[in-house]
N, CA, C and O atoms as CSV, one atom per row, in Angstrom:
chain,resi,resn,atom,element,x,y,z
A,1,SER,N,N,15.713,19.935,17.573
A,1,SER,CA,C,15.408,19.838,18.984
A,1,SER,C,C,15.654,18.411,19.465
A,1,SER,O,O,15.790,17.490,18.659
A,2,TYR,N,N,15.710,18.238,20.771
A,2,TYR,CA,C,15.980,16.924,21.322
A,2,TYR,C,C,14.858,15.931,21.054
A,2,TYR,O,O,15.106,14.726,21.012
A,3,GLY,N,N,13.664,16.396,20.878
A,3,GLY,CA,C,12.540,15.503,20.614
A,3,GLY,C,C,12.575,14.877,19.237
A,3,GLY,O,O,11.801,13.961,18.959
A,4,ASP,N,N,13.446,15.345,18.374
A,4,ASP,CA,C,13.540,14.825,17.016
A,4,ASP,C,C,14.536,13.685,16.885
A,4,ASP,O,O,14.709,13.157,15.787
A,5,HIS,N,N,15.190,13.290,17.958
A,5,HIS,CA,C,16.233,12.280,17.886
A,5,HIS,C,C,15.969,11.155,18.875
A,5,HIS,O,O,15.403,11.361,19.948
A,6,LEU,N,N,16.397,9.962,18.482
A,6,LEU,CA,C,16.359,8.807,19.372
A,6,LEU,C,C,17.776,8.287,19.516
A,6,LEU,O,O,18.555,8.325,18.564
A,7,CYS,N,N,18.110,7.808,20.687
A,7,CYS,CA,C,19.433,7.258,20.927
A,7,CYS,C,C,19.278,5.948,21.698
A,7,CYS,O,O,18.581,5.894,22.711
A,8,PHE,N,N,19.928,4.904,21.215
A,8,PHE,CA,C,19.875,3.595,21.851
A,8,PHE,C,C,21.290,3.195,22.241
A,8,PHE,O,O,22.237,3.453,21.498
A,9,THR,N,N,21.439,2.569,23.395
A,9,THR,CA,C,22.759,2.184,23.876
A,9,THR,C,C,22.865,0.671,23.986
A,9,THR,O,O,21.869,-0.034,24.145
A,10,GLY,N,N,24.086,0.201,23.897
A,10,GLY,CA,C,24.355,-1.218,24.075
A,10,GLY,C,C,25.674,-1.406,24.796
A,10,GLY,O,O,26.630,-0.666,24.563
A,11,ILE,N,N,25.725,-2.393,25.669
A,11,ILE,CA,C,26.970,-2.713,26.366
A,11,ILE,C,C,27.370,-4.144,26.013
A,11,ILE,O,O,26.582,-4.899,25.441
A,12,SER,N,N,28.593,-4.500,26.358
A,12,SER,CA,C,29.146,-5.793,25.948
A,12,SER,C,C,28.762,-6.917,26.913
A,12,SER,O,O,29.604,-7.459,27.628
A,13,VAL,N,N,27.465,-7.251,26.912
A,13,VAL,CA,C,26.939,-8.357,27.708
A,13,VAL,C,C,26.176,-9.280,26.762
A,13,VAL,O,O,25.308,-8.838,26.009
A,14,ARG,N,N,26.514,-10.574,26.814
A,14,ARG,CA,C,25.849,-11.550,25.950
A,14,ARG,C,C,24.416,-11.813,26.424
A,14,ARG,O,O,24.036,-11.431,27.531
A,15,GLU,N,N,23.629,-12.470,25.567
A,15,GLU,CA,C,22.234,-12.753,25.889
A,15,GLU,C,C,22.081,-13.636,27.122
A,15,GLU,O,O,21.070,-13.552,27.819
A,16,ASP,N,N,23.072,-14.481,27.399
A,16,ASP,CA,C,22.991,-15.340,28.576
A,16,ASP,C,C,23.450,-14.628,29.854
A,16,ASP,O,O,23.475,-15.230,30.927
A,17,GLY,N,N,23.815,-13.339,29.736
A,17,GLY,CA,C,24.193,-12.539,30.887
A,17,GLY,C,C,25.681,-12.509,31.184
A,17,GLY,O,O,26.103,-11.840,32.128
A,18,THR,N,N,26.485,-13.215,30.407
A,18,THR,CA,C,27.929,-13.196,30.651
A,18,THR,C,C,28.550,-11.950,30.036
A,18,THR,O,O,28.083,-11.430,29.022
A,19,GLN,N,N,29.606,-11.494,30.675
A,19,GLN,CA,C,30.294,-10.273,30.270
A,19,GLN,C,C,31.333,-10.582,29.197
A,19,GLN,O,O,32.086,-11.549,29.320
A,20,ALA,N,N,31.376,-9.771,28.157
A,20,ALA,CA,C,32.426,-9.858,27.140
A,20,ALA,C,C,33.352,-8.669,27.351
A,20,ALA,O,O,32.886,-7.537,27.483
A,21,TYR,N,N,34.633,-8.909,27.383
A,21,TYR,CA,C,35.607,-7.870,27.720
A,21,TYR,C,C,35.785,-6.894,26.564
A,21,TYR,O,O,36.378,-7.242,25.543
A,22,LEU,N,N,35.276,-5.676,26.720
A,22,LEU,CA,C,35.409,-4.578,25.745
A,22,LEU,C,C,35.080,-4.998,24.317
A,22,LEU,O,O,35.805,-4.649,23.385
A,23,ASP,N,N,33.994,-5.744,24.139
A,23,ASP,CA,C,33.577,-6.220,22.820
A,23,ASP,C,C,32.670,-5.181,22.170
A,23,ASP,O,O,31.467,-5.149,22.429
A,24,ALA,N,N,33.249,-4.333,21.325
A,24,ALA,CA,C,32.496,-3.254,20.686
A,24,ALA,C,C,31.471,-3.797,19.698
A,24,ALA,O,O,30.399,-3.212,19.537
A,25,ASN,N,N,31.783,-4.902,19.036
A,25,ASN,CA,C,30.816,-5.491,18.097
A,25,ASN,C,C,29.558,-5.940,18.817
A,25,ASN,O,O,28.446,-5.705,18.344
A,26,LEU,N,N,29.733,-6.580,19.951
A,26,LEU,CA,C,28.585,-7.025,20.744
A,26,LEU,C,C,27.794,-5.830,21.272
A,26,LEU,O,O,26.564,-5.861,21.296
A,27,SER,N,N,28.490,-4.790,21.691
A,27,SER,CA,C,27.814,-3.582,22.173
A,27,SER,C,C,26.984,-2.941,21.070
A,27,SER,O,O,25.848,-2.529,21.304
A,28,PHE,N,N,27.551,-2.855,19.863
A,28,PHE,CA,C,26.813,-2.273,18.738
A,28,PHE,C,C,25.608,-3.139,18.383
A,28,PHE,O,O,24.536,-2.620,18.074
A,29,ARG,N,N,25.782,-4.447,18.428
A,29,ARG,CA,C,24.663,-5.360,18.159
A,29,ARG,C,C,23.555,-5.144,19.173
A,29,ARG,O,O,22.382,-5.089,18.802
A,30,ASN,N,N,23.905,-5.020,20.446
A,30,ASN,CA,C,22.893,-4.804,21.487
A,30,ASN,C,C,22.186,-3.465,21.313
A,30,ASN,O,O,20.988,-3.368,21.578
A,31,ALA,N,N,22.898,-2.432,20.873
A,31,ALA,CA,C,22.261,-1.135,20.617
A,31,ALA,C,C,21.280,-1.249,19.448
A,31,ALA,O,O,20.187,-0.686,19.498
A,32,CYS,N,N,21.666,-1.968,18.410
A,32,CYS,CA,C,20.766,-2.159,17.262
A,32,CYS,C,C,19.539,-2.977,17.650
A,32,CYS,O,O,18.428,-2.685,17.207
A,33,LEU,N,N,19.741,-4.002,18.479
A,33,LEU,CA,C,18.598,-4.791,18.937
A,33,LEU,C,C,17.651,-3.961,19.791
A,33,LEU,O,O,16.436,-4.153,19.736
A,34,ALA,N,N,18.195,-3.041,20.577
A,34,ALA,CA,C,17.343,-2.140,21.363
A,34,ALA,C,C,16.532,-1.240,20.441
A,34,ALA,O,O,15.359,-0.977,20.708
A,35,ALA,N,N,17.141,-0.768,19.362
A,35,ALA,CA,C,16.415,0.065,18.398
A,35,ALA,C,C,15.317,-0.743,17.711
A,35,ALA,O,O,14.212,-0.242,17.506
A,36,ILE,N,N,15.616,-1.977,17.359
A,36,ILE,CA,C,14.608,-2.830,16.713
A,36,ILE,C,C,13.456,-3.105,17.670
A,36,ILE,O,O,12.294,-3.058,17.266
A,37,ARG,N,N,13.763,-3.394,18.943
A,37,ARG,CA,C,12.692,-3.605,19.932
A,37,ARG,C,C,11.802,-2.373,20.058
A,37,ARG,O,O,10.578,-2.489,20.122
A,38,TYR,N,N,12.417,-1.199,20.093
A,38,TYR,CA,C,11.643,0.045,20.190
A,38,TYR,C,C,10.740,0.220,18.969
A,38,TYR,O,O,9.553,0.519,19.105
A,39,LEU,N,N,11.300,0.034,17.796
A,39,LEU,CA,C,10.526,0.231,16.566
A,39,LEU,C,C,9.377,-0.767,16.455
A,39,LEU,O,O,8.323,-0.434,15.912
A,40,THR,N,N,9.565,-1.982,16.961
A,40,THR,CA,C,8.485,-2.969,16.876
A,40,THR,C,C,7.419,-2.746,17.940
A,40,THR,O,O,6.234,-2.951,17.677
A,41,ARG,N,N,7.821,-2.331,19.136
A,41,ARG,CA,C,6.854,-2.166,20.222
A,41,ARG,C,C,6.131,-0.827,20.183
A,41,ARG,O,O,4.924,-0.771,20.419
A,42,VAL,N,N,6.842,0.237,19.891
A,42,VAL,CA,C,6.264,1.577,19.976
A,42,VAL,C,C,5.746,2.061,18.626
A,42,VAL,O,O,4.682,2.675,18.548
A,43,MET,N,N,6.499,1.783,17.568
A,43,MET,CA,C,6.145,2.312,16.252
A,43,MET,C,C,5.368,1.320,15.386
A,43,MET,O,O,5.007,1.645,14.255
A,44,ASP,N,N,5.107,0.115,15.900
A,44,ASP,CA,C,4.325,-0.929,15.221
A,44,ASP,C,C,4.926,-1.407,13.901
A,44,ASP,O,O,4.190,-1.786,12.990
A,45,TYR,N,N,6.246,-1.395,13.790
A,45,TYR,CA,C,6.909,-2.020,12.650
A,45,TYR,C,C,7.052,-3.509,12.933
A,45,TYR,O,O,7.079,-3.922,14.093
A,46,THR,N,N,7.145,-4.315,11.882
A,46,THR,CA,C,7.512,-5.714,12.077
A,46,THR,C,C,9.018,-5.752,12.323
A,46,THR,O,O,9.714,-4.796,11.980
A,47,PRO,N,N,9.538,-6.826,12.906
A,47,PRO,CA,C,10.995,-6.908,13.105
A,47,PRO,C,C,11.770,-6.783,11.797
A,47,PRO,O,O,12.848,-6.189,11.765
A,48,GLU,N,N,11.227,-7.339,10.728
A,48,GLU,CA,C,11.892,-7.247,9.423
A,48,GLU,C,C,11.923,-5.804,8.921
A,48,GLU,O,O,12.940,-5.352,8.396
A,49,GLN,N,N,10.822,-5.087,9.079
A,49,GLN,CA,C,10.780,-3.686,8.672
A,49,GLN,C,C,11.748,-2.841,9.488
A,49,GLN,O,O,12.431,-1.975,8.943
A,50,ALA,N,N,11.810,-3.088,10.785
A,50,ALA,CA,C,12.723,-2.338,11.647
A,50,ALA,C,C,14.170,-2.605,11.263
A,50,ALA,O,O,14.978,-1.676,11.238
A,51,TYR,N,N,14.513,-3.846,10.966
A,51,TYR,CA,C,15.871,-4.212,10.549
A,51,TYR,C,C,16.232,-3.509,9.239
A,51,TYR,O,O,17.327,-2.963,9.105
A,52,LEU,N,N,15.323,-3.524,8.289
A,52,LEU,CA,C,15.570,-2.852,7.008
A,52,LEU,C,C,15.685,-1.343,7.182
A,52,LEU,O,O,16.494,-0.699,6.514
A,53,LEU,N,N,14.881,-0.778,8.075
A,53,LEU,CA,C,14.955,0.655,8.338
A,53,LEU,C,C,16.320,1.037,8.903
A,53,LEU,O,O,16.901,2.044,8.498
A,54,LEU,N,N,16.831,0.238,9.832
A,54,LEU,CA,C,18.162,0.520,10.383
A,54,LEU,C,C,19.247,0.409,9.323
A,54,LEU,O,O,20.255,1.114,9.382
A,55,GLY,N,N,19.042,-0.473,8.355
A,55,GLY,CA,C,20.026,-0.619,7.294
A,55,GLY,C,C,19.973,0.494,6.271
A,55,GLY,O,O,20.971,0.761,5.603
A,56,ALA,N,N,18.832,1.150,6.133
A,56,ALA,CA,C,18.673,2.169,5.095
A,56,ALA,C,C,18.665,3.599,5.626
A,56,ALA,O,O,18.986,4.532,4.890
A,57,ALA,N,N,18.306,3.778,6.881
A,57,ALA,CA,C,18.206,5.129,7.449
A,57,ALA,C,C,19.599,5.690,7.743
A,57,ALA,O,O,20.541,4.932,7.975
A,58,PRO,N,N,19.725,7.000,7.732
A,58,PRO,CA,C,21.025,7.604,8.065
A,58,PRO,C,C,21.260,7.614,9.569
A,58,PRO,O,O,21.110,8.645,10.224
A,59,ILE,N,N,21.630,6.456,10.110
A,59,ILE,CA,C,21.900,6.361,11.546
A,59,ILE,C,C,23.389,6.540,11.792
A,59,ILE,O,O,24.208,6.376,10.888
A,60,VAL,N,N,23.721,6.877,13.021
A,60,VAL,CA,C,25.120,7.070,13.412
A,60,VAL,C,C,25.420,6.121,14.557
A,60,VAL,O,O,24.734,6.138,15.579
A,61,GLY,N,N,26.437,5.297,14.393
A,61,GLY,CA,C,26.914,4.442,15.462
A,61,GLY,C,C,28.175,5.059,16.051
A,61,GLY,O,O,29.095,5.415,15.314
A,62,ARG,N,N,28.224,5.186,17.359
A,62,ARG,CA,C,29.374,5.825,18.004
A,62,ARG,C,C,29.860,5.014,19.192
A,62,ARG,O,O,29.077,4.392,19.910
A,63,VAL,N,N,31.161,5.038,19.377
A,63,VAL,CA,C,31.727,4.492,20.602
A,63,VAL,C,C,31.579,5.591,21.644
A,63,VAL,O,O,32.224,6.635,21.551
A,64,ALA,N,N,30.745,5.356,22.616
A,64,ALA,CA,C,30.451,6.381,23.605
A,64,ALA,C,C,31.413,6.319,24.788
A,64,ALA,O,O,31.774,7.347,25.361
A,65,GLN,N,N,31.829,5.089,25.153
A,65,GLN,CA,C,32.656,4.980,26.339
A,65,GLN,C,C,33.358,3.625,26.355
A,65,GLN,O,O,32.736,2.596,26.088
A,66,VAL,N,N,34.640,3.626,26.666
A,66,VAL,CA,C,35.377,2.383,26.861
A,66,VAL,C,C,36.209,2.416,28.137
A,66,VAL,O,O,37.064,1.555,28.342
A,67,VAL,N,N,35.971,3.384,28.979
A,67,VAL,CA,C,36.772,3.529,30.193
A,67,VAL,C,C,36.274,2.687,31.353
A,67,VAL,O,O,37.022,2.460,32.304
A,68,ASP,N,N,35.045,2.222,31.306
A,68,ASP,CA,C,34.508,1.398,32.391
A,68,ASP,C,C,34.767,-0.081,32.086
A,68,ASP,O,O,33.854,-0.829,31.735
A,69,VAL,N,N,36.017,-0.476,32.226
A,69,VAL,CA,C,36.401,-1.856,31.950
A,69,VAL,C,C,35.593,-2.761,32.852
A,69,VAL,O,O,35.524,-2.492,34.051
A,70,PRO,N,N,34.982,-3.810,32.354
A,70,PRO,CA,C,35.125,-4.447,31.053
A,70,PRO,C,C,34.056,-4.060,30.047
A,70,PRO,O,O,33.931,-4.729,29.021
A,71,ASN,N,N,33.288,-3.025,30.286
A,71,ASN,CA,C,32.207,-2.654,29.377
A,71,ASN,C,C,32.675,-1.704,28.280
A,71,ASN,O,O,33.471,-0.794,28.511
A,72,ALA,N,N,32.157,-1.945,27.089
A,72,ALA,CA,C,32.267,-0.974,26.001
A,72,ALA,C,C,30.832,-0.491,25.762
A,72,ALA,O,O,29.916,-1.306,25.649
A,73,LEU,N,N,30.635,0.801,25.686
A,73,LEU,CA,C,29.310,1.375,25.498
A,73,LEU,C,C,29.254,2.019,24.133
A,73,LEU,O,O,30.037,2.922,23.839
A,74,LEU,N,N,28.333,1.563,23.287
A,74,LEU,CA,C,28.139,2.136,21.973
A,74,LEU,C,C,26.721,2.649,21.853
A,74,LEU,O,O,25.813,2.155,22.523
A,75,THR,N,N,26.533,3.634,21.005
A,75,THR,CA,C,25.208,4.195,20.783
A,75,THR,C,C,24.843,4.135,19.312
A,75,THR,O,O,25.708,4.150,18.437
A,76,VAL,N,N,23.554,4.067,19.061
A,76,VAL,CA,C,22.976,4.183,17.723
A,76,VAL,C,C,22.023,5.352,17.796
A,76,VAL,O,O,21.096,5.342,18.605
A,77,GLU,N,N,22.231,6.362,16.965
A,77,GLU,CA,C,21.400,7.559,16.982
A,77,GLU,C,C,20.703,7.728,15.657
A,77,GLU,O,O,19.952,8.686,15.472
């Protein structure tokens, strides 16, 4: 069911707010950081535990969209 899954998105915008042109690596990093923020705030994991969980859990990273230039949208599920 849909309640059994979480999906986090990231776009190619740097921490200082500047746009990176279709940078999929930055988008994936932002999606992972969103997942870590969720796990630390909602699930009460430490940031280190959340990082290790993302490295060990069977997550799926996908390129969701690259048609909205200059953004690349990636998801972590």
